[in-house]
N, C-alpha and C positions, 0 to 999 in steps of 0.2 A: 668880534661882535661888540658893537657899541651899546652900552647899557645906560639908561636914564632912570633916575629914581625920583619919584614925587611923593610928598607926604600930603595925604588928603586932610583938609581942614576938619578939626573936631574928632578925627580918628587917628590913629597912628599907623594906618595901613599903607604899605608900600607896594607899588606896582612896577614891574619891569617889562620893558619892551625891547625886542631885538631889532637890529637894523633890517630893513626890508630886503636888502640884497644878500643877506647871509646864506639863505638856503640855496639860491642859484650858484653862489660862489663855492659852497661845499660840493654841489653836484659837479661843477666843472673840475674841481680838484680830484674828485673820485674818478672822473673820466680820464684825466691826465694820468693818474696812477694806473688805471686799467691799460691805457695805451703803452705806458712804460713796461708794465708786466708782460704784455704780449710781445713787445720788442725783445725782451730778455728770453722769452720762450720760443721766439721764432726760429732760431737755429735748430733747436731740438725738434720742433714741429716739422720743419722742412726735411730734416734727415729722416724722421720717423715716417713721413708721408712718402718720400722717395723710395726708401728701402723696406718699408713694411706695408703701408696701405696700398700703394700702387701694385706691388707684386701680389698681394692677397686678392685684390679685386681682379687683376689680370688672370691669375691662376683659376679663380672661381669662374670667370667667363670662359676660360680655355677649356674647362671641364665639360662645357656644353657644345664644343666644336670637335672637328676631326683633325685638329692641329697635330702635325708631325714635324720631324726634323726637316723634311723637304719644304716646309712652308715658312721657314725662318726668314727668307728673303722677301716673301710676299705675305706677311702676317694678316693682312686685311682681305686676302683672297680665300680664306678658309671657309668651310661650309658650317652652318649651324646644324648641330646634330641632336639638339634636344637632350633627352635622357638616354640616348643610345650608348654613350660611354658607360653610364652607370649600369645599364642592362648588360652590356658586354662584360663588365667586371664580375657581376654575380653569375654570369654564364661561364666564367673562366675557373676551371677546377683549381688552378694554382692560387688564385686569389682566395678562394674559399678555404684552401689549405692554410694559407697565411693567416686568415681570420681565426681559424681553429688554433693554430700555433700561438698567436698573440693572446688569444683568450686564455689558453692554458697557462701561458707564462704569467699572466696577470692573476688568474684565480689561485694559482699555487704560490706565486712569488710574493704577492702583497701580504697575505695573512702570515706567512712564515717570517718575512722581514719584520713586520710589526710586532709579532710575538717575541722574536729574539731581541729586538731593540728594546721592547718594554721590559723584558726580563733583565737585560743588562742595565737599563736605567734604574730599575728598582734596586738592583744589587749595589750599584755605585752610589745611589742616594742614601742607602743605609750604611755604607762603608765610611770609614774615617782614615785619616793619615795621608802622608805624601804619596804613597803608592797609588792612590786613587787617581791623582792627576796624571800619572804616567799611563794608567789604563785608559783614561779618557782620550789621551793623545793617540795611544796605540790603536784603539778601536776606530778613531776618526781618520787615521792616516790614509786608508785606502780611498777615502772620498776625494782627497786633494791630489791623488795620484792620477796620471793620465790613463784614461780608459783603454787606450791602445796599448800602453805599456803593461797594464794589468792583464789584458786579454792575451798578450804574447806570453807573459809568464805563466798564466794558467794553461795555455795551449801546451807548453812544455811539461807542466805538471801532469796533465791528463793524457799524455802520449802513452802508447802501449808499454814502453820501457821508461816511463816517467817516474816522478817522485811518488805519486799516489800508488801506482801499481807495485813499485818497489817496496813501499811500506806494507801493502797487503801481502806481498810475497813472504815477508818476515813472519807472518802468522799463518802461513799455509793457504792463502786465498789467491786464486788467479784472477786478477782484475780484467775487466773487459776493455775493448778499444773504445774508450769513452766518447770520443768525438766523431767516430766513424760507425757507430752503432745507432740505428734508428730508435732503439729503446732508451739509450743513455745520453744521446747528444743534447736534447732539450733539458733534461734534469741537470746536466753538467753546467749549462749556461745559467739556469736558475740558481744553482748553488753559487756560482761566481757572482751573480748579480746580488744575491742576498749578502754575501760576504762584503761586497763593495759598498752597498747602500745602507747597511745596518747602522753604520756610524752616524749618518745624517739623522735618522729617526731617533737614535739613542740620545743625541744632544738635545733634540727638540723635546723628547719625552722627559728627559732629566730636568730641563728648564720648567716644564709644566708641573712636575712633581715638587720641585722646590718652591713653586708659587702657591702651593696649597697651604692655607693657614694652619699653623701648629695648634691653634685653639680647637679647630674642628677635629683634628686627630685625637687630642686629649679628651674632648667631650665624648668621642666614640669609645675610647678606652674606659672612661669612667662609667659609661653605660654598659660595660661588660662585653663589648664587641671584640671577637677574636681577630686574628690577622686576616683570615679569609673574608670574614664579614666586613671588616674595614675596607678591604680591597674592593669588594663588590658594592658596598653601600656608600662609601665615602670617596675613595681614590678614583675609581673609574668614572663615576658620574662627574666629578669635578675636572676630570682629565678629558672629557669629551671634546671640547674645542681643540685641544692639542692633538688628540687622536685624529680629528677631522683634518687638521692641517697636514699631519704626517701622511694620512691616507691619500689625500689629493696629490701631494707632491710626489709620492712614490708611484702612484698609479699613472700619472702623466708620463713619468719617465719610463715605466715598464711598458706602457702601450706603444711607446715610440722606440722600443729597443731595436738597435741597429748595429752598433759597433761590435757587440759581442759576436753576433752571427757573421758579420763581415770579416772580422779578423780571424775567428776561430774555426768556422765551419763553412763559410760561403753559402749559407742557407741549406746545406746538406746535413747528413746524407738523405737523398730522396726527398728533399724539401721538408725534412722533419724539423728544421730550425728556421724555416722561411717565415719571417715576420712581415706584417703589412708594410712597415717602413722599408724593409729590404726589397720587397716586391715593387714598391713605388720607385725605389732607386733603380732597379733593373729596367722598369718601363721607361724611365727617363733615358737610361743608357741605350735602349732599343730605339729611341727617337719617338716613342708614342707619348707625346706630351699631353695630349688631351686625356688619354686613359690614366696617365700618372697623376694628373691633377684631380681627376675624379676619385682615384684611390686615396689621395691625400685628404679630401673632404669627407670621405667615408670614415677615415681615421679620426678626423676632427670631430665628427658627429658622435663617434663612440666615446671619445674623451669627454665631451660635454655631457652625454647621458650618464656615464659612470660617475662623473663629478656631482651631478645633480642627485643621483641615488645616494652617494655618500653624504651629501648635505642633509638629506632627509633622514638618513639612518643615524648619523652621529651628531647632528646639531644639538645644541643645549636645549633642554626642556625646562620650562618654568614650572 
């Protein structure tokens, strides 16, 4: 920008005037920068659109049709079914059973996982020494292990002659057939899921605990607050955003639980471990693509509603 300076007679006042073409030039420069930025983003946008947006839109449209495996060669010849697929879903007893199984998995699994993870995080946060790092790695190790490998190991542990029943036999208790008993199959999967996912929340909660200012804790101690009072009035309120993040992450995973049932129980016995995700997988396998798409969006709606409820419950309050 060209700057001209003039001294007014009798005053010492200076005035500055920019060149008339400065603003349009800056505007053109910003436009060029925007074009360059979009060119850099274009590969990702293209991949995201092809592999995410198009399938999402296509599956949503498919849920309102009677699309089956027979219609793959003539996809535009399918019939619009409106809400018939959703009505059929809620008229299918197996789908209702899968909703109940998934709901129980979430209602029991999330509080247990969060409580155990918070207890471990509190213990590790108060501990000192090199052994603490080893414990952190040990608790987090199941998270980075393949879910299929974990499920296979747990399937052998929970067999009638497996490690768990062998340990119970040492104290005179006859263990059940964990994975083939309708009363114990789902609790067994919940136990395995808690063991595998507690490390994730432990690390998140530990980071949240270490971010709490020491001055706040010292002020509470000077005011005479005991350990439980500090936990209720200081730690948990300041940890609410971290608890919210952990709850949402774990609930999304638990609502979509599939690998555990697929590897360990195949949805049995008697559909006692049939999740919505596993039911959807079966419908795709049967060639009922429209019905499977509808089931997927029912699960999506459930995830959205539960996440919204968690935001309202755990969000920070001013």
